[in-house]
TORKOL-4160 file (C-alpha; in steps of 0.2 Angstrom, whole numbers, padded with zeros to 4 digits, m for minus):
268
<pt num="1" X="m0178" Y="0045" Z="0101"/>
<pt num="2" X="m0196" Y="0038" Z="0102"/>
<pt num="3" X="m0198" Y="0024" Z="0115"/>
<pt num="4" X="m0203" Y="0012" Z="0101"/>
<pt num="5" X="m0188" Y="0016" Z="0091"/>
<pt num="6" X="m0176" Y="0015" Z="0106"/>
<pt num="7" X="m0183" Y="m0002" Z="0110"/>
<pt num="8" X="m0180" Y="m0008" Z="0092"/>
<pt num="9" X="m0162" Y="m0003" Z="0093"/>
<pt num="10" X="m0160" Y="m0012" Z="0109"/>
<pt num="11" X="m0168" Y="m0028" Z="0102"/>
<pt num="12" X="m0156" Y="m0027" Z="0087"/>
<pt num="13" X="m0141" Y="m0024" Z="0099"/>
<pt num="14" X="m0146" Y="m0040" Z="0109"/>
<pt num="15" X="m0148" Y="m0050" Z="0092"/>
<pt num="16" X="m0131" Y="m0044" Z="0087"/>
<pt num="17" X="m0123" Y="m0049" Z="0103"/>
<pt num="18" X="m0130" Y="m0066" Z="0102"/>
<pt num="19" X="m0124" Y="m0068" Z="0084"/>
<pt num="20" X="m0106" Y="m0062" Z="0090"/>
<pt num="21" X="m0106" Y="m0074" Z="0104"/>
<pt num="22" X="m0113" Y="m0089" Z="0094"/>
<pt num="23" X="m0100" Y="m0087" Z="0080"/>
<pt num="24" X="m0086" Y="m0082" Z="0091"/>
<pt num="25" X="m0083" Y="m0066" Z="0082"/>
<pt num="26" X="m0070" Y="m0054" Z="0088"/>
<pt num="27" X="m0071" Y="m0035" Z="0088"/>
<pt num="28" X="m0060" Y="m0035" Z="0072"/>
<pt num="29" X="m0071" Y="m0047" Z="0064"/>
<pt num="30" X="m0086" Y="m0037" Z="0067"/>
<pt num="31" X="m0078" Y="m0021" Z="0061"/>
<pt num="32" X="m0072" Y="m0029" Z="0045"/>
<pt num="33" X="m0090" Y="m0036" Z="0042"/>
<pt num="34" X="m0098" Y="m0019" Z="0044"/>
<pt num="35" X="m0084" Y="m0010" Z="0033"/>
<pt num="36" X="m0085" Y="m0023" Z="0019"/>
<pt num="37" X="m0104" Y="m0022" Z="0019"/>
<pt num="38" X="m0104" Y="m0003" Z="0019"/>
<pt num="39" X="m0091" Y="m0001" Z="0005"/>
<pt num="40" X="m0097" Y="m0016" Z="m0006"/>
<pt num="41" X="m0114" Y="m0007" Z="m0006"/>
<pt num="42" X="m0107" Y="0010" Z="m0010"/>
<pt num="43" X="m0094" Y="0004" Z="m0023"/>
<pt num="44" X="m0104" Y="0007" Z="m0039"/>
<pt num="45" X="m0111" Y="0024" Z="m0034"/>
<pt num="46" X="m0094" Y="0030" Z="m0028"/>
<pt num="47" X="m0085" Y="0025" Z="m0043"/>
<pt num="48" X="m0099" Y="0032" Z="m0055"/>
<pt num="49" X="m0099" Y="0048" Z="m0046"/>
<pt num="50" X="m0080" Y="0049" Z="m0047"/>
<pt num="51" X="m0081" Y="0046" Z="m0066"/>
<pt num="52" X="m0094" Y="0060" Z="m0068"/>
<pt num="53" X="m0082" Y="0073" Z="m0061"/>
<pt num="54" X="m0066" Y="0066" Z="m0069"/>
<pt num="55" X="m0060" Y="0057" Z="m0053"/>
<pt num="56" X="m0055" Y="0074" Z="m0046"/>
<pt num="57" X="m0061" Y="0083" Z="m0031"/>
<pt num="58" X="m0064" Y="0102" Z="m0029"/>
<pt num="59" X="m0049" Y="0112" Z="m0033"/>
<pt num="60" X="m0043" Y="0116" Z="m0015"/>
<pt num="61" X="m0046" Y="0098" Z="m0009"/>
<pt num="62" X="m0038" Y="0091" Z="m0025"/>
<pt num="63" X="m0022" Y="0101" Z="m0021"/>
<pt num="64" X="m0021" Y="0093" Z="m0004"/>
<pt num="65" X="m0022" Y="0075" Z="m0012"/>
<pt num="66" X="m0009" Y="0080" Z="m0026"/>
<pt num="67" X="0003" Y="0086" Z="m0013"/>
<pt num="68" X="0002" Y="0069" Z="m0004"/>
<pt num="69" X="0004" Y="0060" Z="m0020"/>
<pt num="70" X="0019" Y="0070" Z="m0026"/>
<pt num="71" X="0028" Y="0065" Z="m0010"/>
<pt num="72" X="0023" Y="0047" Z="m0013"/>
<pt num="73" X="0030" Y="0047" Z="m0030"/>
<pt num="74" X="0046" Y="0057" Z="m0026"/>
<pt num="75" X="0050" Y="0043" Z="m0014"/>
<pt num="76" X="0051" Y="0031" Z="m0029"/>
<pt num="77" X="0066" Y="0041" Z="m0037"/>
<pt num="78" X="0083" Y="0035" Z="m0032"/>
<pt num="79" X="0092" Y="0049" Z="m0023"/>
<pt num="80" X="0109" Y="0054" Z="m0018"/>
<pt num="81" X="0112" Y="0053" Z="0001"/>
<pt num="82" X="0126" Y="0060" Z="0012"/>
<pt num="83" X="0144" Y="0056" Z="0006"/>
<pt num="84" X="0137" Y="0053" Z="m0012"/>
<pt num="85" X="0130" Y="0036" Z="m0007"/>
<pt num="86" X="0115" Y="0031" Z="m0017"/>
<pt num="87" X="0099" Y="0025" Z="m0009"/>
<pt num="88" X="0091" Y="0014" Z="m0021"/>
<pt num="89" X="0072" Y="0016" Z="m0024"/>
<pt num="90" X="0061" Y="0001" Z="m0026"/>
<pt num="91" X="0049" Y="0009" Z="m0038"/>
<pt num="92" X="0033" Y="0004" Z="m0029"/>
<pt num="93" X="0019" Y="0014" Z="m0020"/>
<pt num="94" X="0006" Y="0005" Z="m0009"/>
<pt num="95" X="m0011" Y="0013" Z="m0008"/>
<pt num="96" X="m0020" Y="0006" Z="0007"/>
<pt num="97" X="m0039" Y="0008" Z="0006"/>
<pt num="98" X="m0038" Y="0011" Z="m0012"/>
<pt num="99" X="m0057" Y="0010" Z="m0015"/>
<pt num="100" X="m0061" Y="0011" Z="m0033"/>
<pt num="101" X="m0044" Y="0018" Z="m0037"/>
<pt num="102" X="m0048" Y="0036" Z="m0031"/>
<pt num="103" X="m0030" Y="0042" Z="m0031"/>
<pt num="104" X="m0023" Y="0032" Z="m0046"/>
<pt num="105" X="m0025" Y="0047" Z="m0058"/>
<pt num="106" X="m0017" Y="0059" Z="m0045"/>
<pt num="107" X="m0002" Y="0047" Z="m0043"/>
<pt num="108" X="0000" Y="0046" Z="m0062"/>
<pt num="109" X="m0002" Y="0065" Z="m0064"/>
<pt num="110" X="0012" Y="0067" Z="m0050"/>
<pt num="111" X="0024" Y="0056" Z="m0060"/>
<pt num="112" X="0021" Y="0038" Z="m0056"/>
<pt num="113" X="0026" Y="0033" Z="m0074"/>
<pt num="114" X="0023" Y="0015" Z="m0075"/>
<pt num="115" X="0007" Y="0005" Z="m0070"/>
<pt num="116" X="0017" Y="m0009" Z="m0062"/>
<pt num="117" X="0024" Y="0004" Z="m0049"/>
<pt num="118" X="0007" Y="0004" Z="m0041"/>
<pt num="119" X="m0001" Y="m0009" Z="m0028"/>
<pt num="120" X="m0018" Y="m0005" Z="m0021"/>
<pt num="121" X="m0027" Y="m0015" Z="m0007"/>
<pt num="122" X="m0045" Y="m0013" Z="0000"/>
<pt num="123" X="m0056" Y="m0024" Z="0011"/>
<pt num="124" X="m0071" Y="m0022" Z="m0001"/>
<pt num="125" X="m0071" Y="m0034" Z="m0016"/>
<pt num="126" X="m0083" Y="m0023" Z="m0025"/>
<pt num="127" X="m0072" Y="m0008" Z="m0023"/>
<pt num="128" X="m0058" Y="m0017" Z="m0030"/>
<pt num="129" X="m0068" Y="m0024" Z="m0045"/>
<pt num="130" X="m0072" Y="m0006" Z="m0049"/>
<pt num="131" X="m0054" Y="m0001" Z="m0048"/>
<pt num="132" X="m0049" Y="m0015" Z="m0059"/>
<pt num="133" X="m0062" Y="m0010" Z="m0072"/>
<pt num="134" X="m0056" Y="0007" Z="m0073"/>
<pt num="135" X="m0037" Y="0006" Z="m0070"/>
<pt num="136" X="m0032" Y="m0013" Z="m0072"/>
<pt num="137" X="m0029" Y="m0014" Z="m0091"/>
<pt num="138" X="m0014" Y="m0002" Z="m0092"/>
<pt num="139" X="0003" Y="m0012" Z="m0094"/>
<pt num="140" X="0021" Y="m0007" Z="m0093"/>
<pt num="141" X="0027" Y="m0009" Z="m0111"/>
<pt num="142" X="0044" Y="m0016" Z="m0105"/>
<pt num="143" X="0038" Y="m0029" Z="m0091"/>
<pt num="144" X="0021" Y="m0032" Z="m0098"/>
<pt num="145" X="0014" Y="m0030" Z="m0080"/>
<pt num="146" X="0000" Y="m0019" Z="m0074"/>
<pt num="147" X="m0007" Y="m0011" Z="m0058"/>
<pt num="148" X="m0010" Y="m0024" Z="m0044"/>
<pt num="149" X="m0027" Y="m0022" Z="m0035"/>
<pt num="150" X="m0029" Y="m0034" Z="m0020"/>
<pt num="151" X="m0046" Y="m0037" Z="m0011"/>
<pt num="152" X="m0040" Y="m0042" Z="0006"/>
<pt num="153" X="m0036" Y="m0037" Z="0024"/>
<pt num="154" X="m0021" Y="m0025" Z="0025"/>
<pt num="155" X="m0016" Y="m0032" Z="0042"/>
<pt num="156" X="m0016" Y="m0050" Z="0036"/>
<pt num="157" X="m0010" Y="m0049" Z="0018"/>
<pt num="158" X="0007" Y="m0055" Z="0014"/>
<pt num="159" X="0015" Y="m0042" Z="0002"/>
<pt num="160" X="0031" Y="m0053" Z="m0001"/>
<pt num="161" X="0043" Y="m0047" Z="0013"/>
<pt num="162" X="0049" Y="m0031" Z="0021"/>
<pt num="163" X="0055" Y="m0015" Z="0012"/>
<pt num="164" X="0045" Y="m0019" Z="m0004"/>
<pt num="165" X="0039" Y="m0001" Z="m0006"/>
<pt num="166" X="0046" Y="0016" Z="m0007"/>
<pt num="167" X="0030" Y="0023" Z="0000"/>
<pt num="168" X="0013" Y="0018" Z="0009"/>
<pt num="169" X="m0001" Y="0030" Z="0007"/>
<pt num="170" X="m0017" Y="0031" Z="0017"/>
<pt num="171" X="m0029" Y="0043" Z="0008"/>
<pt num="172" X="m0045" Y="0046" Z="0018"/>
<pt num="173" X="m0042" Y="0028" Z="0024"/>
<pt num="174" X="m0032" Y="0026" Z="0041"/>
<pt num="175" X="m0047" Y="0031" Z="0051"/>
<pt num="176" X="m0057" Y="0017" Z="0043"/>
<pt num="177" X="m0045" Y="0004" Z="0050"/>
<pt num="178" X="m0048" Y="m0003" Z="0067"/>
<pt num="179" X="m0030" Y="m0002" Z="0074"/>
<pt num="180" X="m0021" Y="0013" Z="0068"/>
<pt num="181" X="m0005" Y="0008" Z="0078"/>
<pt num="182" X="m0005" Y="m0009" Z="0070"/>
<pt num="183" X="m0007" Y="m0001" Z="0053"/>
<pt num="184" X="0008" Y="0010" Z="0055"/>
<pt num="185" X="0018" Y="m0004" Z="0062"/>
<pt num="186" X="0015" Y="m0014" Z="0047"/>
<pt num="187" X="0018" Y="0000" Z="0035"/>
<pt num="188" X="0035" Y="0003" Z="0044"/>
<pt num="189" X="0040" Y="m0014" Z="0039"/>
<pt num="190" X="0034" Y="m0012" Z="0021"/>
<pt num="191" X="0043" Y="0004" Z="0017"/>
<pt num="192" X="0062" Y="0003" Z="0012"/>
<pt num="193" X="0075" Y="0010" Z="0024"/>
<pt num="194" X="0083" Y="0027" Z="0021"/>
<pt num="195" X="0069" Y="0037" Z="0014"/>
<pt num="196" X="0054" Y="0026" Z="0013"/>
<pt num="197" X="0038" Y="0036" Z="0017"/>
<pt num="198" X="0022" Y="0033" Z="0026"/>
<pt num="199" X="0009" Y="0046" Z="0021"/>
<pt num="200" X="m0008" Y="0049" Z="0029"/>
<pt num="201" X="m0019" Y="0062" Z="0021"/>
<pt num="202" X="m0037" Y="0067" Z="0023"/>
<pt num="203" X="m0042" Y="0082" Z="0012"/>
<pt num="204" X="m0056" Y="0087" Z="0023"/>
<pt num="205" X="m0046" Y="0087" Z="0039"/>
<pt num="206" X="m0045" Y="0079" Z="0056"/>
<pt num="207" X="m0060" Y="0088" Z="0062"/>
<pt num="208" X="m0071" Y="0079" Z="0049"/>
<pt num="209" X="m0065" Y="0062" Z="0055"/>
<pt num="210" X="m0069" Y="0067" Z="0073"/>
<pt num="211" X="m0087" Y="0070" Z="0067"/>
<pt num="212" X="m0087" Y="0053" Z="0059"/>
<pt num="213" X="m0081" Y="0045" Z="0075"/>
<pt num="214" X="m0094" Y="0054" Z="0085"/>
<pt num="215" X="m0108" Y="0049" Z="0073"/>
<pt num="216" X="m0102" Y="0031" Z="0071"/>
<pt num="217" X="m0089" Y="0024" Z="0083"/>
<pt num="218" X="m0091" Y="0007" Z="0077"/>
<pt num="219" X="m0085" Y="0011" Z="0060"/>
<pt num="220" X="m0073" Y="0025" Z="0064"/>
<pt num="221" X="m0065" Y="0020" Z="0081"/>
<pt num="222" X="m0055" Y="0036" Z="0084"/>
<pt num="223" X="m0049" Y="0052" Z="0076"/>
<pt num="224" X="m0033" Y="0054" Z="0066"/>
<pt num="225" X="m0017" Y="0056" Z="0077"/>
<pt num="226" X="m0012" Y="0074" Z="0082"/>
<pt num="227" X="0006" Y="0079" Z="0081"/>
<pt num="228" X="0008" Y="0076" Z="0100"/>
<pt num="229" X="0000" Y="0058" Z="0098"/>
<pt num="230" X="0012" Y="0054" Z="0083"/>
<pt num="231" X="0026" Y="0059" Z="0095"/>
<pt num="232" X="0020" Y="0048" Z="0109"/>
<pt num="233" X="0017" Y="0034" Z="0097"/>
<pt num="234" X="0034" Y="0035" Z="0089"/>
<pt num="235" X="0043" Y="0036" Z="0106"/>
<pt num="236" X="0034" Y="0020" Z="0111"/>
<pt num="237" X="0039" Y="0011" Z="0095"/>
<pt num="238" X="0057" Y="0015" Z="0091"/>
<pt num="239" X="0058" Y="m0002" Z="0082"/>
<pt num="240" X="0047" Y="0006" Z="0068"/>
<pt num="241" X="0062" Y="0017" Z="0063"/>
<pt num="242" X="0050" Y="0031" Z="0058"/>
<pt num="243" X="0052" Y="0050" Z="0061"/>
<pt num="244" X="0038" Y="0062" Z="0059"/>
<pt num="245" X="0044" Y="0073" Z="0044"/>
<pt num="246" X="0029" Y="0083" Z="0041"/>
<pt num="247" X="0017" Y="0087" Z="0056"/>
<pt num="248" X="m0002" Y="0087" Z="0053"/>
<pt num="249" X="m0013" Y="0102" Z="0057"/>
<pt num="250" X="m0023" Y="0102" Z="0073"/>
<pt num="251" X="m0042" Y="0100" Z="0072"/>
<pt num="252" X="m0051" Y="0116" Z="0070"/>
<pt num="253" X="m0035" Y="0126" Z="0067"/>
<pt num="254" X="m0033" Y="0139" Z="0054"/>
<pt num="255" X="m0019" Y="0128" Z="0046"/>
<pt num="256" X="m0031" Y="0114" Z="0045"/>
<pt num="257" X="m0044" Y="0125" Z="0036"/>
<pt num="258" X="m0030" Y="0129" Z="0023"/>
<pt num="259" X="m0021" Y="0111" Z="0022"/>
<pt num="260" X="m0033" Y="0098" Z="0028"/>
<pt num="261" X="m0023" Y="0084" Z="0036"/>
<pt num="262" X="m0006" Y="0078" Z="0031"/>
<pt num="263" X="0006" Y="0068" Z="0041"/>
<pt num="264" X="0022" Y="0061" Z="0033"/>
<pt num="265" X="0034" Y="0049" Z="0042"/>
<pt num="266" X="0051" Y="0044" Z="0035"/>
<pt num="267" X="0060" Y="0028" Z="0038"/>
<pt num="268" X="0077" Y="0030" Z="0045"/>
């Protein structure tokens, strides 16, 4: 890096440090500001690009998203448990980091039959605006309700109590959140007992996220959890009541090349 450019970067760091101290900003505040600015600026371009390709990815990547969405949708179906007991489904899916509604079509194609079965939340107000423009008008003919899109902080938002969702899905989103354990902890309280799912998917895989972390550790604080890290996390937090049902592929593995990243946790 040229000396002049390095000095400019150092000066900018000092200015940022002064602003943070002056306004009493936390690391979380700073992270959210950067995320909101980045995704607000990209919202129109990302949404338009998705429109052009029919809101689908390349076939191999789309298959990975479809698999995760199918698991999310299947959790909304009431099923017979042991001893012929019935575990009642809530009929709701929460899409965290929903962006411009990137997986709405995939969820619908997987069988999410009514618009009011979907709730999406994103920190970027511009992303949410794009999602509402594209997917906010559909209504359930029986209830008159449609999809709910929330512009807000997942950690702080009140979803109306525990157990309100059959599944919580993070599609190419968990790595953008500043506190992964905090995100999984909240998700564990939001999904119903006896079969609720927490689903983490990244079609391009964990290695892709590690590259993002190395390039920009402010925006992407760490990589996606490995199977070993999930095990340690769940052992440390038995209060979550979660079991790792589907183990993700390791970074740079042959399996990751075929599957990308998918981790599925089930609520006991």
